[in-house]
N, C-alpha and C positions, 0 to 999 in steps of 0.2 A: 299569332298561334299556329302550333303545327299540326296539318291535317293528314300529314302523310301516312301516320303509323295505323290510324283507325282509332278504335276506342281505347281510352286512357293513354292514348300516343306510345303503348307498347311496340316493338318493332316484332317482325316474326320471327320465329325461331330459326337460328341459324341452319339447323338440318334441312328443313324444306327448301333452304334457298341453295344449298351446296351438294345436293343429293346428287351423285352421279349416275350417268344413264346406264343402263344394262350393258351397253358396247363399252363403256368408258374404258380408254387405254388397250383396246383391241380391235384398231380400225381393219386389220387384215379380216380378222374373224365378220366383223359388219359388212364390210363389200361381197365376201364369200357367201353369205347368207342371203343377201339381197339380191346376188347376180342368180342364184339358184332359184329363189323365188320369182323373180324378172322372167328366167329362162322357162319356167313352167307354165307360167301364165301365158307367155306368148305363144307357146306349141299348143297349150289347151284353147286357143283363140281359134285357131285354124281349123277348117272343114275336114283336114285329111290329117290329124292330130296323131293318131297312130302309126300312119305311114311315115310322117316326119320323126317320130320317136324313134322307129325303125332305121331309119338313114342317120340318124345321130349317135345309137347307141355304140358302146365299146364292143366290137367284134373282130377277135384275133384272126379269124379266118379273112374275113375283108381288108384288113390291116395288111396282113403279111403275104395275101395272095394276090390283091388287087390294088395296093400301095394307096388305101384310104386312111392316111394317119392323121388326118384330123380327127378321127374318132377318138383319140389319145384325149384330146381336149374336149370334145363335144359328149363324150361316155361318161363323163364324170360333173357335169355342168350342174345336172339335175337329177332329181326321182323321177322313175318311171311314173308314178300314180301317187294321188292325194294322199292315202295313208303313211306311206313310206316316206313321202316329203315332210308330213307333219312330225312323226315321231325321229326321222332323222336328223331334221331340222334341229330339234329340241336337243338331243345328244349331241350333236356337232358343236351348237353354240355354248352348251354348257362346259364341255371339257376344250373347246377351242380358245374359248376367251380366256378360260383359267392359265391354260400354258402360254398364251402369247403375253400375257401380263407378267409372268414369271421370267420368260425368254428373253423378251422385247419383241417388237414387231418385225424387225428385220430378222431376227434370227428365227422366228417362228416362221415366216414366209420362207427362209433358207430350208426349214425342215420340210414344208410341206411340197416345196419343189424337189427336194432329194428324194423323198419318200416317192413322189410321183414317178422321177426317172427309174427307182429302184424297183417299183411295180412293173413298169413297163419291161424290164429285164425277166423279171419273175413270170410275167403273164406270155412273155417269149418261149421260156422254159416250160410251160404248161403246156403250149400249144404245140411246140416241137415233142412233146411228150405224147400227145394223142395223136400225132402224125405217125408216130414210131409204134404206137398201139393200135394204128390202123382205123382210129376214129373218125380221122380227117384226112383227107386227101382227094385228088381228082378223080380217082376210080369209084369212090364212095357216092352215093345218092346226095341229091341237094336236102333232103329232110334229116339224112343222118350227120351231114356235116353241120347244119344247123343246131342239132339236139347234141353234138357232141363237141361243143366250142365252148371259149373263155366270153360269154356276153354278159353286159350289165348295163345298166343305167341308172347312175348316183355314184356320189362320191366314195364308193364302200371303201376303197384302200385306204383314204384319208381316214374314214371312222375305224378302222383296225389299227391303223398307227396310232391313235388318239386312244385307243382302248388298251394299247401296250403301255403308252406313258403313263395312263391312270393306274395300271395293275401295277407296275414296277416303282414309280416314282410318289404315288401318292399314299402316305402311310394312314392305317387304319387308326382312327381318333378313339373312337366308341364300340370296342368289340361286342358290347350287348347292347346296341342301339334300338333295336326292337325284337321281339319273339313272337316265333307262330308254332303253337304245338309243341311246345318246350322246346324249340331251335332256335337259338339266337344269333342273331345277324347284326354287322357292323354298319356304319353309314354309307359304305360302298356297296351294299348290296342293290340299293336304288338304282344307280348308275349302272351297275351289271346288268340287272332286269332290263333296263332301256336299250343297252347294247345288245343283250341277246336278242330283244325284240326286232331291233334294227338288221342285224347280221342273220339270224335263223328262222324267223317268224314273219316275213314279209308277204305282199302281196303280189309278187312278180312270176309267180308259178314255179320253174325251176330252181329250187333255193340253191342247191350245189352250183349251179352254172352260173346263175344272177347275183348271189349275195354271198355265199359261203367262201368260193375261192376266190375273188377279189378280196375278200375282208382278211382271208388268211394271209393273202399277199401283202397287205397293208400291215400286218400284225410283224411279219418279217421284215418288212421295209422300215418299220417302227424302230426294231430291234436293232438293224445296220445303221440306222442314221441318228440313234440317239445314245449308244455305248460309247463312252469316252475315250475307248481303247482303239476304236475304229474312226478311220478318218473322216468319213462323211458327217460324223458328229461334230467337227469343227468347220464345217461348210457354212459359210455365211455371204450372202448378196451384196456386192459393192454398193456402197452408199449411193454414187452416181445413177446406179441401175433404180433406185425408188423413186428419182424425181420423177421420172413420167405417171408413176403411180399416184403421187401428191398432186400432181397437176389435174387427174382425170377425175380422181375420187376424193379431193381434197375436201368438198363441200360435205361429204359424207362424214367427216371424221370431227369426233368431239374436242372441244376445247376444255372441258372440264377434267379435274385431275383424276387419275386411275383410283381405285380404292387402297385400304391400308395393305392389302396382301402384296401388291405390287411393289409398294414402298420398302416392304422389308426384304424384296429380294436383292436391291441394288445398296440398302442402307443398314442389313443385317437388323438388329431387335431395335435400332432407332426409331422405326417405322410409326409405332404408336405413341412416342414422344414427339415425332415432329407433327402428328396428326392433333396431338393436343396442343402444340404450339399454333398451330395454323387456326384452329378453333378459338384460342384465345385472342387472337389478333383480330378475327372477326368480330367477336364480342366486343371488343374495344373499340372497333371503326363502327359497330351500329350504335353504340351506346354514347359517344361522343368521348373527345379526348378529356374530358373533367373528370372521367370515373375509372378511379385506379383497378388495375387487374386483380382478381381474386386471389389471394395466397394461394399457393401450390401446398397440396397436404405433404407431410413428411415422407420419405421415400418408405416403402415395406419391406423388409427382409424377405430375401426369395427362398422358398422352399427348396431343399435338394432335390433333383430330378427322381422321380419313380422309377422303379426297375421296369415296369412296363414300358413306359417310354422308350427308355434307354434301350430295352429290347427289340421295341420297335424299328428303331433308326440303326442299331447295328445290325439287323437283321439284312439291312440296305447295303451294307459292305464299308461301313464307316467304324473307325475305331473308336472305342469307349470313352478315350479323353476327349476327342473331338465333339464326339455326341454330348457327353456332359456338359461342356462348355456353353456349346449351341442352346442347350436347353435354358443353360442359367441366362444367358444372354437375351433368349425369347420368354422369358419369364414361363418357363415349363410349357410355351405353346408349342406340341408336336409338329404341326405343319409348318409354322414359321422356322423352325429350328431345321426341318428338312430343306425348307426353301433356301435358306444361308447354306447349308452343307453342300446342297446341291450347284448351287451359284459359287461356291468358293468364296464366299465376301465374308 
């Protein structure tokens, strides 16, 4: 008798065994979030936490006048307080894992690195602007230097860069997703609200200095590093440089397959079919070799793409013929069609 499958010998549902984890297919996002949480916890455990945070924050005056270049790294490793940490981690994880799955982990890590370098240049220009306006310099008081400077604690430039990707490359699927007082909003309104909370309404005091300026620098860097006509968009970390990352953080990386969304990036519209084939294989393995596979239903005719979907994609700069072909290949799924057009597959 077979006692392995519980009552009636029925195997557990295939979905429960093969559900991918939240960070499946996004190891860079997973490591970045975990490092941010760990860094925050280690700082809070110290009796001089506020003093430590002050020494780690990004501070343009300390960097360019006292040579404290380590702040370029420590300044964006974690947020400055618990509220910003929670909200910032939520929106960063939501957007970061999405674009890492669509770009590939190596390409996404290249995007984070290139936006980091670009924001360093932008912050330097902002600092020199403050110096030219007389807000920062050797002749002004220390208090004035501290309050007229680019200082922040948290990955706000990366949040800004991801906000640019979300705004430009994520199409609206449901223009009337919900309504308030007669005003209708798409499904993109919720991430937009979270982004505004992180970039404009945090708990760090001087919002312009601590959140808005670095976020705007990140938005500009996102444009420079994702626009195909610009050279930074084609930057990619060599594969041999990813080996140390795999050696150090390999135990954190999941081996389960990424969701269907990332499969559609590499394989056009075949992601859903591939997923169905994998599911059929799993069912055959669970039920035994003697059970034949269920017959496939006859293919359903694909409806012609709607004008609304075509307009959403052509507004992103793609010609109508390519848009219609991509929509037909992806069963009129706007998001999957946009992924296919963006990756050129």
